[in-house]
PDB file of N, CA, C, O and CB in Angstrom:
ATOM      1  N   UNK A   1      -4.066  19.906  20.862  1.00  0.00           N
ATOM      2  CA  UNK A   1      -3.465  19.401  19.634  1.00  0.00           C
ATOM      3  C   UNK A   1      -4.521  18.623  18.854  1.00  0.00           C
ATOM      4  O   UNK A   1      -5.117  17.688  19.390  1.00  0.00           O
ATOM      5  CB  UNK A   1      -2.225  18.506  19.941  1.00  0.00           C
ATOM      6  N   UNK A   2      -4.759  18.990  17.613  1.00  0.00           N
ATOM      7  CA  UNK A   2      -5.747  18.279  16.805  1.00  0.00           C
ATOM      8  C   UNK A   2      -5.076  17.195  15.965  1.00  0.00           C
ATOM      9  O   UNK A   2      -3.851  17.071  15.966  1.00  0.00           O
ATOM     10  CB  UNK A   2      -6.508  19.261  15.899  1.00  0.00           C
ATOM     11  N   UNK A   3      -5.871  16.423  15.259  1.00  0.00           N
ATOM     12  CA  UNK A   3      -5.351  15.290  14.490  1.00  0.00           C
ATOM     13  C   UNK A   3      -4.381  15.700  13.393  1.00  0.00           C
ATOM     14  O   UNK A   3      -3.451  14.953  13.092  1.00  0.00           O
ATOM     15  CB  UNK A   3      -6.489  14.527  13.883  1.00  0.00           C
ATOM     16  N   UNK A   4      -4.572  16.858  12.793  1.00  0.00           N
ATOM     17  CA  UNK A   4      -3.679  17.263  11.714  1.00  0.00           C
ATOM     18  C   UNK A   4      -2.271  17.526  12.230  1.00  0.00           C
ATOM     19  O   UNK A   4      -1.313  17.422  11.463  1.00  0.00           O
ATOM     20  CB  UNK A   4      -4.220  18.504  11.018  1.00  0.00           C
ATOM     21  N   UNK A   5      -2.118  17.862  13.500  1.00  0.00           N
ATOM     22  CA  UNK A   5      -0.799  18.084  14.071  1.00  0.00           C
ATOM     23  C   UNK A   5      -0.050  16.776  14.300  1.00  0.00           C
ATOM     24  O   UNK A   5       1.178  16.778  14.384  1.00  0.00           O
ATOM     25  CB  UNK A   5      -0.919  18.843  15.373  1.00  0.00           C
ATOM     26  N   UNK A   6      -0.766  15.668  14.402  1.00  0.00           N
ATOM     27  CA  UNK A   6      -0.143  14.376  14.680  1.00  0.00           C
ATOM     28  C   UNK A   6      -0.156  13.439  13.475  1.00  0.00           C
ATOM     29  O   UNK A   6       0.119  12.249  13.624  1.00  0.00           O
ATOM     30  CB  UNK A   6      -0.841  13.714  15.839  1.00  0.00           C
ATOM     31  N   UNK A   7      -0.462  13.936  12.319  1.00  0.00           N
ATOM     32  CA  UNK A   7      -0.520  13.104  11.121  1.00  0.00           C
ATOM     33  C   UNK A   7       0.890  12.694  10.709  1.00  0.00           C
ATOM     34  O   UNK A   7       1.791  13.527  10.605  1.00  0.00           O
ATOM     35  CB  UNK A   7      -1.228  13.851   9.965  1.00  0.00           C
ATOM     36  N   UNK A   8       1.061  11.404  10.480  1.00  0.00           N
ATOM     37  CA  UNK A   8       2.351  10.870  10.045  1.00  0.00           C
ATOM     38  C   UNK A   8       2.430  10.975   8.524  1.00  0.00           C
ATOM     39  O   UNK A   8       1.489  10.581   7.834  1.00  0.00           O
ATOM     40  CB  UNK A   8       2.541   9.385  10.517  1.00  0.00           C
ATOM     41  N   UNK A   9       3.522  11.495   7.993  1.00  0.00           N
ATOM     42  CA  UNK A   9       3.653  11.569   6.535  1.00  0.00           C
ATOM     43  C   UNK A   9       3.595  10.171   5.914  1.00  0.00           C
ATOM     44  O   UNK A   9       4.066   9.203   6.513  1.00  0.00           O
ATOM     45  CB  UNK A   9       4.972  12.271   6.146  1.00  0.00           C
ATOM     46  N   UNK A  10       3.031  10.071   4.741  1.00  0.00           N
ATOM     47  CA  UNK A  10       2.849   8.781   4.071  1.00  0.00           C
ATOM     48  C   UNK A  10       4.185   8.068   3.889  1.00  0.00           C
ATOM     49  O   UNK A  10       4.254   6.850   4.057  1.00  0.00           O
ATOM     50  CB  UNK A  10       2.165   8.975   2.707  1.00  0.00           C
ATOM     51  N   UNK A  11       5.228   8.785   3.557  1.00  0.00           N
ATOM     52  CA  UNK A  11       6.528   8.157   3.301  1.00  0.00           C
ATOM     53  C   UNK A  11       7.188   7.622   4.564  1.00  0.00           C
ATOM     54  O   UNK A  11       8.209   6.939   4.473  1.00  0.00           O
ATOM     55  CB  UNK A  11       7.451   9.146   2.638  1.00  0.00           C
ATOM     56  N   UNK A  12       6.631   7.914   5.751  1.00  0.00           N
ATOM     57  CA  UNK A  12       7.156   7.380   7.004  1.00  0.00           C
ATOM     58  C   UNK A  12       6.315   6.224   7.546  1.00  0.00           C
ATOM     59  O   UNK A  12       6.729   5.549   8.489  1.00  0.00           O
ATOM     60  CB  UNK A  12       7.234   8.481   8.039  1.00  0.00           C
ATOM     61  N   UNK A  13       5.149   5.991   6.964  1.00  0.00           N
ATOM     62  CA  UNK A  13       4.244   4.964   7.469  1.00  0.00           C
ATOM     63  C   UNK A  13       4.758   3.577   7.126  1.00  0.00           C
ATOM     64  O   UNK A  13       5.384   3.373   6.086  1.00  0.00           O
ATOM     65  CB  UNK A  13       2.839   5.160   6.902  1.00  0.00           C
ATOM     66  N   UNK A  14       4.487   2.621   8.013  1.00  0.00           N
ATOM     67  CA  UNK A  14       4.866   1.230   7.790  1.00  0.00           C
ATOM     68  C   UNK A  14       3.987   0.600   6.714  1.00  0.00           C
ATOM     69  O   UNK A  14       4.472  -0.114   5.836  1.00  0.00           O
ATOM     70  CB  UNK A  14       4.766   0.428   9.097  1.00  0.00           C
ATOM     71  N   UNK A  15       2.671   0.880   6.798  1.00  0.00           N
ATOM     72  CA  UNK A  15       1.743   0.316   5.821  1.00  0.00           C
ATOM     73  C   UNK A  15       0.787   1.399   5.336  1.00  0.00           C
ATOM     74  O   UNK A  15       0.515   2.377   6.032  1.00  0.00           O
ATOM     75  CB  UNK A  15       0.957  -0.871   6.428  1.00  0.00           C
ATOM     76  N   UNK A  16       0.286   1.192   4.115  1.00  0.00           N
ATOM     77  CA  UNK A  16      -0.612   2.163   3.483  1.00  0.00           C
ATOM     78  C   UNK A  16      -1.918   1.488   3.115  1.00  0.00           C
ATOM     79  O   UNK A  16      -1.926   0.344   2.660  1.00  0.00           O
ATOM     80  CB  UNK A  16       0.040   2.790   2.231  1.00  0.00           C
ATOM     81  N   UNK A  17      -3.028   2.198   3.311  1.00  0.00           N
ATOM     82  CA  UNK A  17      -4.289   1.644   2.831  1.00  0.00           C
ATOM     83  C   UNK A  17      -4.349   1.864   1.314  1.00  0.00           C
ATOM     84  O   UNK A  17      -3.460   2.489   0.735  1.00  0.00           O
ATOM     85  CB  UNK A  17      -5.523   2.309   3.560  1.00  0.00           C
ATOM     86  N   UNK A  18      -5.379   1.358   0.695  1.00  0.00           N
ATOM     87  CA  UNK A  18      -5.454   1.389  -0.766  1.00  0.00           C
ATOM     88  C   UNK A  18      -5.444   2.815  -1.303  1.00  0.00           C
ATOM     89  O   UNK A  18      -4.747   3.097  -2.277  1.00  0.00           O
ATOM     90  CB  UNK A  18      -6.706   0.667  -1.244  1.00  0.00           C
ATOM     91  N   UNK A  19      -6.195   3.712  -0.695  1.00  0.00           N
ATOM     92  CA  UNK A  19      -6.239   5.083  -1.215  1.00  0.00           C
ATOM     93  C   UNK A  19      -4.905   5.804  -1.003  1.00  0.00           C
ATOM     94  O   UNK A  19      -4.482   6.567  -1.872  1.00  0.00           O
ATOM     95  CB  UNK A  19      -7.372   5.870  -0.541  1.00  0.00           C
ATOM     96  N   UNK A  20      -4.237   5.582   0.123  1.00  0.00           N
ATOM     97  CA  UNK A  20      -2.920   6.177   0.351  1.00  0.00           C
ATOM     98  C   UNK A  20      -1.905   5.624  -0.646  1.00  0.00           C
ATOM     99  O   UNK A  20      -1.106   6.376  -1.205  1.00  0.00           O
ATOM    100  CB  UNK A  20      -2.447   5.913   1.797  1.00  0.00           C
ATOM    101  N   UNK A  21      -1.936   4.304  -0.871  1.00  0.00           N
ATOM    102  CA  UNK A  21      -1.011   3.674  -1.808  1.00  0.00           C
ATOM    103  C   UNK A  21      -1.247   4.185  -3.229  1.00  0.00           C
ATOM    104  O   UNK A  21      -0.292   4.405  -3.975  1.00  0.00           O
ATOM    105  CB  UNK A  21      -1.158   2.145  -1.762  1.00  0.00           C
ATOM    106  N   UNK A  22      -2.501   4.374  -3.603  1.00  0.00           N
ATOM    107  CA  UNK A  22      -2.821   4.872  -4.941  1.00  0.00           C
ATOM    108  C   UNK A  22      -2.214   6.252  -5.161  1.00  0.00           C
ATOM    109  O   UNK A  22      -1.635   6.532  -6.211  1.00  0.00           O
ATOM    110  CB  UNK A  22      -4.342   4.924  -5.149  1.00  0.00           C
ATOM    111  N   UNK A  23      -2.355   7.099  -4.163  1.00  0.00           N
ATOM    112  CA  UNK A  23      -1.810   8.449  -4.276  1.00  0.00           C
ATOM    113  C   UNK A  23      -0.277   8.427  -4.244  1.00  0.00           C
ATOM    114  O   UNK A  23       0.371   9.138  -5.013  1.00  0.00           O
ATOM    115  CB  UNK A  23      -2.352   9.339  -3.144  1.00  0.00           C
ATOM    116  N   UNK A  24       0.290   7.627  -3.373  1.00  0.00           N
ATOM    117  CA  UNK A  24       1.746   7.574  -3.185  1.00  0.00           C
ATOM    118  C   UNK A  24       2.457   6.991  -4.402  1.00  0.00           C
ATOM    119  O   UNK A  24       3.475   7.530  -4.837  1.00  0.00           O
ATOM    120  CB  UNK A  24       2.087   6.749  -1.949  1.00  0.00           C
ATOM    121  N   UNK A  25       1.930   5.889  -4.961  1.00  0.00           N
ATOM    122  CA  UNK A  25       2.591   5.213  -6.066  1.00  0.00           C
ATOM    123  C   UNK A  25       2.091   5.631  -7.445  1.00  0.00           C
ATOM    124  O   UNK A  25       2.725   5.318  -8.453  1.00  0.00           O
ATOM    125  CB  UNK A  25       2.425   3.749  -5.912  1.00  0.00           C
ATOM    126  N   UNK A  26       0.971   6.330  -7.499  1.00  0.00           N
ATOM    127  CA  UNK A  26       0.425   6.729  -8.798  1.00  0.00           C
ATOM    128  C   UNK A  26      -0.207   5.566  -9.543  1.00  0.00           C
ATOM    129  O   UNK A  26      -0.221   5.540 -10.774  1.00  0.00           O
ATOM    130  CB  UNK A  26       1.509   7.343  -9.648  1.00  0.00           C
ATOM    131  N   UNK A  27      -0.728   4.606  -8.792  1.00  0.00           N
ATOM    132  CA  UNK A  27      -1.403   3.435  -9.366  1.00  0.00           C
ATOM    133  C   UNK A  27      -2.861   3.514  -8.918  1.00  0.00           C
ATOM    134  O   UNK A  27      -3.126   3.857  -7.766  1.00  0.00           O
ATOM    135  CB  UNK A  27      -0.720   2.063  -8.907  1.00  0.00           C
ATOM    136  N   UNK A  28      -3.788   3.214  -9.782  1.00  0.00           N
ATOM    137  CA  UNK A  28      -5.202   3.300  -9.452  1.00  0.00           C
ATOM    138  C   UNK A  28      -5.610   2.316  -8.355  1.00  0.00           C
ATOM    139  O   UNK A  28      -5.014   1.249  -8.203  1.00  0.00           O
ATOM    140  CB  UNK A  28      -6.029   3.055 -10.689  1.00  0.00           C
ATOM    141  N   UNK A  29      -6.628   2.695  -7.602  1.00  0.00           N
ATOM    142  CA  UNK A  29      -7.128   1.854  -6.514  1.00  0.00           C
ATOM    143  C   UNK A  29      -7.603   0.501  -7.026  1.00  0.00           C
ATOM    144  O   UNK A  29      -7.365  -0.527  -6.392  1.00  0.00           O
ATOM    145  CB  UNK A  29      -8.263   2.559  -5.781  1.00  0.00           C
ATOM    146  N   UNK A  30      -8.278   0.503  -8.177  1.00  0.00           N
ATOM    147  CA  UNK A  30      -8.777  -0.748  -8.742  1.00  0.00           C
ATOM    148  C   UNK A  30      -7.617  -1.686  -9.064  1.00  0.00           C
ATOM    149  O   UNK A  30      -7.691  -2.883  -8.786  1.00  0.00           O
ATOM    150  CB  UNK A  30      -9.615  -0.476 -10.007  1.00  0.00           C
ATOM    151  N   UNK A  31      -6.554  -1.153  -9.646  1.00  0.00           N
ATOM    152  CA  UNK A  31      -5.387  -1.967  -9.992  1.00  0.00           C
ATOM    153  C   UNK A  31      -4.682  -2.469  -8.734  1.00  0.00           C
ATOM    154  O   UNK A  31      -4.210  -3.606  -8.711  1.00  0.00           O
ATOM    155  CB  UNK A  31      -4.407  -1.161 -10.864  1.00  0.00           C
ATOM    156  N   UNK A  32      -4.601  -1.648  -7.690  1.00  0.00           N
ATOM    157  CA  UNK A  32      -3.985  -2.086  -6.441  1.00  0.00           C
ATOM    158  C   UNK A  32      -4.774  -3.233  -5.814  1.00  0.00           C
ATOM    159  O   UNK A  32      -4.187  -4.177  -5.284  1.00  0.00           O
ATOM    160  CB  UNK A  32      -3.883  -0.915  -5.457  1.00  0.00           C
ATOM    161  N   UNK A  33      -6.087  -3.152  -5.875  1.00  0.00           N
ATOM    162  CA  UNK A  33      -6.912  -4.248  -5.355  1.00  0.00           C
ATOM    163  C   UNK A  33      -6.702  -5.518  -6.189  1.00  0.00           C
ATOM    164  O   UNK A  33      -6.707  -6.625  -5.651  1.00  0.00           O
ATOM    165  CB  UNK A  33      -8.410  -3.847  -5.354  1.00  0.00           C
ATOM    166  N   UNK A  34      -6.520  -5.354  -7.492  1.00  0.00           N
ATOM    167  CA  UNK A  34      -6.227  -6.501  -8.370  1.00  0.00           C
ATOM    168  C   UNK A  34      -4.893  -7.125  -7.990  1.00  0.00           C
ATOM    169  O   UNK A  34      -4.785  -8.345  -7.876  1.00  0.00           O
ATOM    170  CB  UNK A  34      -6.210  -6.068  -9.861  1.00  0.00           C
ATOM    171  N   UNK A  35      -3.883  -6.297  -7.795  1.00  0.00           N
ATOM    172  CA  UNK A  35      -2.556  -6.781  -7.411  1.00  0.00           C
ATOM    173  C   UNK A  35      -2.642  -7.551  -6.103  1.00  0.00           C
ATOM    174  O   UNK A  35      -2.031  -8.611  -5.966  1.00  0.00           O
ATOM    175  CB  UNK A  35      -1.560  -5.609  -7.280  1.00  0.00           C
ATOM    176  N   UNK A  36      -3.389  -7.031  -5.147  1.00  0.00           N
ATOM    177  CA  UNK A  36      -3.560  -7.709  -3.854  1.00  0.00           C
ATOM    178  C   UNK A  36      -4.252  -9.058  -4.049  1.00  0.00           C
ATOM    179  O   UNK A  36      -3.871 -10.046  -3.420  1.00  0.00           O
ATOM    180  CB  UNK A  36      -4.378  -6.823  -2.875  1.00  0.00           C
ATOM    181  N   UNK A  37      -5.252  -9.105  -4.906  1.00  0.00           N
ATOM    182  CA  UNK A  37      -5.964 -10.355  -5.172  1.00  0.00           C
ATOM    183  C   UNK A  37      -5.107 -11.384  -5.888  1.00  0.00           C
ATOM    184  O   UNK A  37      -5.211 -12.581  -5.620  1.00  0.00           O
ATOM    185  CB  UNK A  37      -7.193 -10.080  -5.988  1.00  0.00           C
ATOM    186  N   UNK A  38      -4.264 -10.922  -6.796  1.00  0.00           N
ATOM    187  CA  UNK A  38      -3.386 -11.811  -7.551  1.00  0.00           C
ATOM    188  C   UNK A  38      -2.224 -12.327  -6.711  1.00  0.00           C
ATOM    189  O   UNK A  38      -1.617 -13.344  -7.049  1.00  0.00           O
ATOM    190  CB  UNK A  38      -2.854 -11.095  -8.772  1.00  0.00           C
ATOM    191  N   UNK A  39      -1.913 -11.633  -5.621  1.00  0.00           N
ATOM    192  CA  UNK A  39      -0.761 -11.978  -4.797  1.00  0.00           C
ATOM    193  C   UNK A  39      -1.165 -12.279  -3.355  1.00  0.00           C
ATOM    194  O   UNK A  39      -0.496 -11.850  -2.415  1.00  0.00           O
ATOM    195  CB  UNK A  39       0.257 -10.848  -4.824  1.00  0.00           C
ATOM    196  N   UNK A  40      -2.264 -13.018  -3.185  1.00  0.00           N
ATOM    197  CA  UNK A  40      -2.714 -13.362  -1.839  1.00  0.00           C
ATOM    198  C   UNK A  40      -1.600 -14.057  -1.070  1.00  0.00           C
ATOM    199  O   UNK A  40      -0.944 -14.958  -1.594  1.00  0.00           O
ATOM    200  CB  UNK A  40      -3.963 -14.256  -1.895  1.00  0.00           C
ATOM    201  N   UNK A  41      -1.392 -13.643   0.159  1.00  0.00           N
ATOM    202  CA  UNK A  41      -0.371 -14.242   0.999  1.00  0.00           C
ATOM    203  C   UNK A  41       1.026 -13.694   0.762  1.00  0.00           C
ATOM    204  O   UNK A  41       1.980 -14.143   1.397  1.00  0.00           O
ATOM    205  CB  UNK A  41      -0.361 -15.702   0.790  1.00  0.00           C
ATOM    206  N   UNK A  42       1.162 -12.725  -0.146  1.00  0.00           N
ATOM    207  CA  UNK A  42       2.480 -12.131  -0.402  1.00  0.00           C
ATOM    208  C   UNK A  42       2.943 -11.340   0.818  1.00  0.00           C
ATOM    209  O   UNK A  42       2.131 -10.851   1.602  1.00  0.00           O
ATOM    210  CB  UNK A  42       2.437 -11.215  -1.654  1.00  0.00           C
ATOM    211  N   UNK A  43       4.249 -11.226   0.962  1.00  0.00           N
ATOM    212  CA  UNK A  43       4.823 -10.526   2.117  1.00  0.00           C
ATOM    213  C   UNK A  43       4.432  -9.055   2.174  1.00  0.00           C
ATOM    214  O   UNK A  43       4.365  -8.481   3.261  1.00  0.00           O
ATOM    215  CB  UNK A  43       6.329 -10.641   2.091  1.00  0.00           C
ATOM    216  N   UNK A  44       4.173  -8.431   1.024  1.00  0.00           N
ATOM    217  CA  UNK A  44       3.892  -7.000   1.005  1.00  0.00           C
ATOM    218  C   UNK A  44       2.434  -6.649   1.310  1.00  0.00           C
ATOM    219  O   UNK A  44       2.080  -5.471   1.360  1.00  0.00           O
ATOM    220  CB  UNK A  44       4.263  -6.444  -0.328  1.00  0.00           C
ATOM    221  N   UNK A  45       1.592  -7.656   1.511  1.00  0.00           N
ATOM    222  CA  UNK A  45       0.177  -7.408   1.805  1.00  0.00           C
ATOM    223  C   UNK A  45      -0.110  -7.722   3.268  1.00  0.00           C
ATOM    224  O   UNK A  45       0.305  -8.755   3.792  1.00  0.00           O
ATOM    225  CB  UNK A  45      -0.735  -8.255   0.881  1.00  0.00           C
ATOM    226  N   UNK A  46      -0.818  -6.824   3.903  1.00  0.00           N
ATOM    227  CA  UNK A  46      -1.240  -6.994   5.278  1.00  0.00           C
ATOM    228  C   UNK A  46      -2.761  -6.879   5.286  1.00  0.00           C
ATOM    229  O   UNK A  46      -3.310  -5.858   4.873  1.00  0.00           O
ATOM    230  CB  UNK A  46      -0.565  -5.937   6.235  1.00  0.00           C
ATOM    231  N   UNK A  47      -3.435  -7.915   5.750  1.00  0.00           N
ATOM    232  CA  UNK A  47      -4.893  -7.884   5.826  1.00  0.00           C
ATOM    233  C   UNK A  47      -5.300  -7.630   7.268  1.00  0.00           C
ATOM    234  O   UNK A  47      -4.947  -8.387   8.172  1.00  0.00           O
ATOM    235  CB  UNK A  47      -5.516  -9.211   5.298  1.00  0.00           C
ATOM    236  N   UNK A  48      -6.042  -6.563   7.464  1.00  0.00           N
ATOM    237  CA  UNK A  48      -6.565  -6.211   8.776  1.00  0.00           C
ATOM    238  C   UNK A  48      -8.075  -6.365   8.675  1.00  0.00           C
ATOM    239  O   UNK A  48      -8.773  -5.459   8.219  1.00  0.00           O
ATOM    240  CB  UNK A  48      -6.142  -4.745   9.219  1.00  0.00           C
ATOM    241  N   UNK A  49      -8.569  -7.517   9.104  1.00  0.00           N
ATOM    242  CA  UNK A  49      -9.975  -7.828   8.894  1.00  0.00           C
ATOM    243  C   UNK A  49     -10.222  -7.953   7.405  1.00  0.00           C
ATOM    244  O   UNK A  49      -9.582  -8.759   6.730  1.00  0.00           O
ATOM    245  CB  UNK A  49     -10.895  -6.746   9.522  1.00  0.00           C
ATOM    246  N   UNK A  50     -11.150  -7.159   6.889  1.00  0.00           N
ATOM    247  CA  UNK A  50     -11.429  -7.185   5.451  1.00  0.00           C
ATOM    248  C   UNK A  50     -10.699  -6.065   4.712  1.00  0.00           C
ATOM    249  O   UNK A  50     -10.900  -5.872   3.513  1.00  0.00           O
ATOM    250  CB  UNK A  50     -12.932  -7.073   5.206  1.00  0.00           C
ATOM    251  N   UNK A  51      -9.856  -5.331   5.429  1.00  0.00           N
ATOM    252  CA  UNK A  51      -9.130  -4.205   4.830  1.00  0.00           C
ATOM    253  C   UNK A  51      -7.756  -4.651   4.344  1.00  0.00           C
ATOM    254  O   UNK A  51      -7.080  -5.449   4.994  1.00  0.00           O
ATOM    255  CB  UNK A  51      -8.986  -3.050   5.843  1.00  0.00           C
ATOM    256  N   UNK A  52      -7.360  -4.127   3.202  1.00  0.00           N
ATOM    257  CA  UNK A  52      -6.067  -4.424   2.614  1.00  0.00           C
ATOM    258  C   UNK A  52      -5.133  -3.262   2.908  1.00  0.00           C
ATOM    259  O   UNK A  52      -5.494  -2.098   2.735  1.00  0.00           O
ATOM    260  CB  UNK A  52      -6.184  -4.678   1.084  1.00  0.00           C
ATOM    261  N   UNK A  53      -3.935  -3.592   3.353  1.00  0.00           N
ATOM    262  CA  UNK A  53      -2.894  -2.593   3.539  1.00  0.00           C
ATOM    263  C   UNK A  53      -1.637  -3.099   2.842  1.00  0.00           C
ATOM    264  O   UNK A  53      -1.391  -4.304   2.790  1.00  0.00           O
ATOM    265  CB  UNK A  53      -2.631  -2.310   5.061  1.00  0.00           C
ATOM    266  N   UNK A  54      -0.855  -2.188   2.315  1.00  0.00           N
ATOM    267  CA  UNK A  54       0.385  -2.535   1.632  1.00  0.00           C
ATOM    268  C   UNK A  54       1.559  -2.119   2.513  1.00  0.00           C
ATOM    269  O   UNK A  54       1.661  -0.962   2.919  1.00  0.00           O
ATOM    270  CB  UNK A  54       0.468  -1.852   0.230  1.00  0.00           C
ATOM    271  N   UNK A  55       2.440  -3.070   2.805  1.00  0.00           N
ATOM    272  CA  UNK A  55       3.648  -2.762   3.553  1.00  0.00           C
ATOM    273  C   UNK A  55       4.539  -1.973   2.607  1.00  0.00           C
ATOM    274  O   UNK A  55       5.034  -2.499   1.610  1.00  0.00           O
ATOM    275  CB  UNK A  55       4.366  -4.067   4.094  1.00  0.00           C
ATOM    276  N   UNK A  56       4.732  -0.708   2.936  1.00  0.00           N
ATOM    277  CA  UNK A  56       5.334   0.250   2.020  1.00  0.00           C
ATOM    278  C   UNK A  56       6.683  -0.202   1.460  1.00  0.00           C
ATOM    279  O   UNK A  56       6.845  -0.242   0.240  1.00  0.00           O
ATOM    280  CB  UNK A  56       5.500   1.562   2.714  1.00  0.00           C
ATOM    281  N   UNK A  57       7.641  -0.538   2.294  1.00  0.00           N
ATOM    282  CA  UNK A  57       8.974  -0.904   1.805  1.00  0.00           C
ATOM    283  C   UNK A  57       8.954  -2.196   0.991  1.00  0.00           C
ATOM    284  O   UNK A  57       9.612  -2.290  -0.044  1.00  0.00           O
ATOM    285  CB  UNK A  57       9.936  -1.051   2.975  1.00  0.00           C
ATOM    286  N   UNK A  58       8.202  -3.186   1.457  1.00  0.00           N
ATOM    287  CA  UNK A  58       8.141  -4.451   0.723  1.00  0.00           C
ATOM    288  C   UNK A  58       7.415  -4.289  -0.605  1.00  0.00           C
ATOM    289  O   UNK A  58       7.780  -4.925  -1.593  1.00  0.00           O
ATOM    290  CB  UNK A  58       7.450  -5.521   1.564  1.00  0.00           C
ATOM    291  N   UNK A  59       6.388  -3.441  -0.636  1.00  0.00           N
ATOM    292  CA  UNK A  59       5.678  -3.205  -1.893  1.00  0.00           C
ATOM    293  C   UNK A  59       6.572  -2.453  -2.874  1.00  0.00           C
ATOM    294  O   UNK A  59       6.511  -2.695  -4.079  1.00  0.00           O
ATOM    295  CB  UNK A  59       4.375  -2.416  -1.641  1.00  0.00           C
ATOM    296  N   UNK A  60       7.395  -1.552  -2.371  1.00  0.00           N
ATOM    297  CA  UNK A  60       8.338  -0.855  -3.245  1.00  0.00           C
ATOM    298  C   UNK A  60       9.321  -1.845  -3.855  1.00  0.00           C
ATOM    299  O   UNK A  60       9.658  -1.728  -5.034  1.00  0.00           O
ATOM    300  CB  UNK A  60       9.094   0.242  -2.467  1.00  0.00           C
ATOM    301  N   UNK A  61       9.789  -2.822  -3.073  1.00  0.00           N
ATOM    302  CA  UNK A  61      10.685  -3.850  -3.594  1.00  0.00           C
ATOM    303  C   UNK A  61       9.985  -4.673  -4.678  1.00  0.00           C
ATOM    304  O   UNK A  61      10.585  -5.002  -5.701  1.00  0.00           O
ATOM    305  CB  UNK A  61      11.173  -4.767  -2.455  1.00  0.00           C
ATOM    306  N   UNK A  62       8.711  -5.000  -4.444  1.00  0.00           N
ATOM    307  CA  UNK A  62       7.926  -5.727  -5.445  1.00  0.00           C
ATOM    308  C   UNK A  62       7.833  -4.913  -6.738  1.00  0.00           C
ATOM    309  O   UNK A  62       8.018  -5.452  -7.829  1.00  0.00           O
ATOM    310  CB  UNK A  62       6.508  -6.043  -4.903  1.00  0.00           C
ATOM    311  N   UNK A  63       7.549  -3.626  -6.612  1.00  0.00           N
ATOM    312  CA  UNK A  63       7.429  -2.771  -7.803  1.00  0.00           C
ATOM    313  C   UNK A  63       8.767  -2.657  -8.531  1.00  0.00           C
ATOM    314  O   UNK A  63       8.803  -2.578  -9.759  1.00  0.00           O
ATOM    315  CB  UNK A  63       6.921  -1.368  -7.412  1.00  0.00           C
ATOM    316  N   UNK A  64       9.874  -2.648  -7.771  1.00  0.00           N
ATOM    317  CA  UNK A  64      11.193  -2.570  -8.397  1.00  0.00           C
ATOM    318  C   UNK A  64      11.505  -3.800  -9.228  1.00  0.00           C
ATOM    319  O   UNK A  64      12.210  -3.704 -10.233  1.00  0.00           O
ATOM    320  CB  UNK A  64      12.260  -2.387  -7.343  1.00  0.00           C
ATOM    321  N   UNK A  65      10.988  -4.957  -8.824  1.00  0.00           N
ATOM    322  CA  UNK A  65      11.320  -6.192  -9.523  1.00  0.00           C
ATOM    323  C   UNK A  65      10.346  -6.549 -10.634  1.00  0.00           C
ATOM    324  O   UNK A  65      10.666  -7.372 -11.492  1.00  0.00           O
ATOM    325  CB  UNK A  65      11.380  -7.311  -8.550  1.00  0.00           C
ATOM    326  N   UNK A  66       9.167  -5.946 -10.632  1.00  0.00           N
ATOM    327  CA  UNK A  66       8.182  -6.278 -11.660  1.00  0.00           C
ATOM    328  C   UNK A  66       8.339  -5.333 -12.855  1.00  0.00           C
ATOM    329  O   UNK A  66       8.688  -4.164 -12.691  1.00  0.00           O
ATOM    330  CB  UNK A  66       6.740  -6.198 -11.086  1.00  0.00           C
ATOM    331  N   UNK A  67       8.085  -5.837 -14.018  1.00  0.00           N
ATOM    332  CA  UNK A  67       8.248  -5.034 -15.231  1.00  0.00           C
ATOM    333  C   UNK A  67       6.960  -4.329 -15.648  1.00  0.00           C
ATOM    334  O   UNK A  67       7.001  -3.280 -16.291  1.00  0.00           O
ATOM    335  CB  UNK A  67       8.735  -5.909 -16.365  1.00  0.00           C
ATOM    336  N   UNK A  68       5.824  -4.905 -15.285  1.00  0.00           N
ATOM    337  CA  UNK A  68       4.528  -4.354 -15.686  1.00  0.00           C
ATOM    338  C   UNK A  68       3.589  -4.357 -14.500  1.00  0.00           C
ATOM    339  O   UNK A  68       3.548  -5.307 -13.718  1.00  0.00           O
ATOM    340  CB  UNK A  68       3.919  -5.154 -16.860  1.00  0.00           C
ATOM    341  N   UNK A  69       2.829  -3.269 -14.378  1.00  0.00           N
ATOM    342  CA  UNK A  69       1.853  -3.206 -13.291  1.00  0.00           C
ATOM    343  C   UNK A  69       0.496  -3.251 -13.853  1.00  0.00           C
ATOM    344  O   UNK A  69      -0.483  -3.211 -13.107  1.00  0.00           O
ATOM    345  CB  UNK A  69       2.025  -1.967 -12.445  1.00  0.00           C
TER     346      UNK A  69
END
């Protein structure tokens, strides 16, 4: 079994890296990094070392409540 057989679909993942989030939400990587910087310590951001990950469900809730991205 190779890695492509065990790939989890993006919509099932708990957290997304910046490039996955950009593709999934249709928001540019640069803007996602800005959002992460503007919302340090927010519940929807998970920092793994120096890497930023977005908690998918919580980030969707954030996007639902914000008027402008």
